[in-house]
N, C-alpha and C positions, 0 to 999 in steps of 0.2 A: 570789685564785686559787680555785675554787673544790672542792669536796669532796664525797663520799659518806660518810654516817653514816648508824647505824641503833641502833636500840632494841627493847628485845624486854619487854611488859608481859605479867603474870601476870594474867587479870582475873579468874580463878577466886578466887584468892587477894588481890588488892589490893597485888602487888607487884612489882619488878623483876624478872625470869627472869634469875637467873645459873647460869652453866655450861651454856647454850645454845651448840651448836655453829652457825658459820653459816659457809657456803660461799658466795662469790663466783665467778662466770663469767662471761665476756664472748662474745656471739657472734660468731665468724667464719666466714671463709667455708667454712672446715673442719668446723665446728659449734661446741659450748661447749667453752672452754677457762678449768678455772678458775685463778683468780688468786689465792686465798687463802683457807684454812680458819683464822676465829678462833673463842675462845669469850667469851661474855657475860662481862663482870665483877660486881661485887655491886651496881652500879647498872644493871645488864639491857643498857649501852653495851658497846661495845668500847674499849680503852684508846686509841686514836688513831683517826683516818677511815679506813675501808676503802679508799680512793683519796682522792688529794690532788695537789698537783704535776704535774709533767710526765706522769703514770700516770694522770691523770683526763683522759679525752678523751670526746667522744660517742660514741654508740655504743647497743647493746642489753645490758643485764646480767639477773642472775639472784642473786637472794640465795637461798639455800637453806637453812632452818631444822628443824634436827634437834630437834623439839619430843617426838617419843613419848620419847626417851630421857631429855627433864627432866623431864617428868612422873612418868614411871617412878623413875625416882631420887628423888623425894620422895614416893613412895607413894600415888600417885593413881592409881585402877583407870579405865581407860575401856574395857574389854575386853581381847581377844587375838586376834587383831591390836588394834592400839591404830585406834581413829575416825581418828585426824589422826597422822599419823608424820614426813613431811618437807613441809614447807610450801614451796613455787616461789614466788616474786613476781618477775615478768618485766617488765623496765620499758626505757625508752628517756631516755637522756640527750642533748639536743638543744642544749644551752649549758653548756661545761665551766667557764664563767666562776662559776656560779652555785653555792649549795650545795643539794644533794640530800638530804632526811634522810627512810629510809624507814622508818618504825617499824613493829612486827608487835605489835598488841594478841591474845594468845592465852589459850584456856581447852581443858580436852582436849576439848572438842565443836565449836567455833568460833572462827574468827580475822578480825580486818578490820585493814584498812591505809590509807594514805595517804601524801601528801606534805609532809611536815611542813614546818618552817625551821630 
């Protein structure tokens, strides 16, 4: 069975980003519907998949990473308002039988993502 996972790496400090709030939403005919809100653990991951089993279906999804709160809590100054606040990653799942891993590599001034395994 397929599943959706993520993790966050703090590239400015070379470590996992623990304590980042992550909101997961799905696109519906009525707009975006939030499915979950979780916090990354000490390894920068979630304790379990964001979606799996019967809940993991084809569709359009968004992960919203609340990174300004994370960097503020670590005393990293990037100005007020912060350069990066919330990072939305929108993507589509076509085959729910596969594992989709969507990591975020982030610093106070930049970010990147990819489809991992």
